[in-house]
N, C-alpha and C positions, 0 to 999 in steps of 0.2 A: 531424385529424390526432391521432395518438395523444396521451395526454399521460403525463408522466417518469413515473409508477406503472405504465402500463400496458408504456411501454417497458420498463422494472427488471425487470417481470414476463416481458416474453418473453425475456429476458436469461438469468435466471435459467433458466428452462425451456430453453433453446438450452444454455445451459451444462452441465444435468444431462442433455441427452439425446447423441444422435449426430449431431445435426445441426451441418455444419461452416460453413454459410451461409443466411443468412435474409433474403427480400427483402420490404419491404411496399410495394405503392405504393397510391395515392388522392387521389383528386382532386389529380393533378400533383405530390403528395410523395411522394416515397420516402425508407426508411426501410430500409439495407442493412448486414446482421453478418454478420462471419464471426467463427469461433473459431480462435484459432492454437492448432492440438491437442499442439503440440510444448513451449509456453512452461512451463504447469506443471512437465512434467516436468525442464525445466532447473532451475527453480527447487529443485525439491525435492532434485536433485542436487548443487546449489550447497549446499543445509543441511546434507544430511548429509557433504556434503565437510568444511564447517567443523567438524561434530562430529565427524567420523574423524579429524581434524586436531589435537583437543584434546589427545591422548598424547604429540603431539611437542614441546611445550615441557617436558611433565613430563620428557622422555628428554633435551631441552639440559640441563634443572639437574641432570641427575644427573652432568654434563659441565662443568658451569660452573666447579668449583675448575679444571681446565686453560686454561679460554679467559679472556681478558682480560675486563675489568670492561664494557666498551665493548658485547661481543657479549650480557651480559646483559641491556640493555635489552629489544632487539629482542624474545627468548625471553618478556619481560612483556606485552608489549604485544600480543603475538599471542594471548595467553590472551583479553585484555578481550574481544574479541567475542565469543566462546564465554559466556563469563561472562554476557555483555548478553543473550544469547539466552535463556540459563536462566533469568533474574531478570524479563525481561518475558513468559515466556510466558503470564504471567494473565493479561497485556492484551488486548483487544477493538482488532482492526484495522478501520478502516473503509476501505474499499476503492474502487476507481473502477471504476463500473458501464462503461463506456466508455472508449474512446481520445478522447483531447481536450486542451485546453489547460486546466489549473489555475488557478482565481483565487480568494485569500482572503477579497475583499470584490465588491459587486455592481459598485462601480465605483473607477478610481484613487484617485478623491476619498472614497471612502467607508473606514471603520475596519472590519478584517478581522472575518469573521464570529465566528470564536473564536480564542482565544490560547490558549500554552499557560497550565495552570490553569485554565481556563474552564469552569466546569458545562453538561453538555447535555443534553439527553432525548432520548427515540428520535424525537421530531418536528422537534428542533432544526436550521438549515440551518447544516453547519460551511464550505461551501464551494460553488463554481461549478466545473462543467466544460464547456467551450464544445465542443461537435462540432458538426462543418459548418452555421456561424453559429448552431446555436442555444446558450441560456445554460441547462443542466440544472443545477437546484439541490441539492445530496445531503446527505442529512439521515445524523444520526449514527445511527440504529436502534439507540442503546443506550442507557441513561441511565448517567452517570459522570463522570471529568473527565476533560481532552484531558491527556495527557501529554508527548506528541510531535507536531511537524507534521514528516512526512518529505518533504517535496518544498517547494520553493522558487516562489513567486508567478509565473506565466505559463511556468511547465516543462510540458513535455509529459507526457502520463501516458497509460499502457498500461493495456486492460483488465485488470482485478485486481489493479494497483498499488496496495499498502499508500499511505494517505495520509494517515492520524493513527492514532496509538495512544492509546485511552481506557481507562482503569482503569476497571472499570465498579462499578457500588453495590452 
């Protein structure tokens, strides 16, 4: 059976190529990888949509004197996600290398691998993603400090989905 690092390398190679599906069979084991071609484009469109919508609150602010104070709050809250994207642009995202279930610890009784504020090295294990009854340890791949955990324990994650934000050293 392939080691997790070998599977990661295969995933990276498939991600960089035009291959949409990959199947590996050996000694009764089978690994099947499928690339979702439209997924990254949808994420990009959503990001661009958020950035494009940034001027809307500014236009609404010009109209604010005529609008009751109750509507002023939503306009301010609409600008918050855009500002957060700009502020977090220097942060490194640790993404899921596969589709599976996210776990913060090796067992329900154990402490999480990392918490917000934890220092990590490139080979630090930050979580486990279970796929097809296999528990795959996910490494940080960067040195720094965990700033945010983006998924909840036991949540299903997609290939390429951000799991953690890390402030690099």
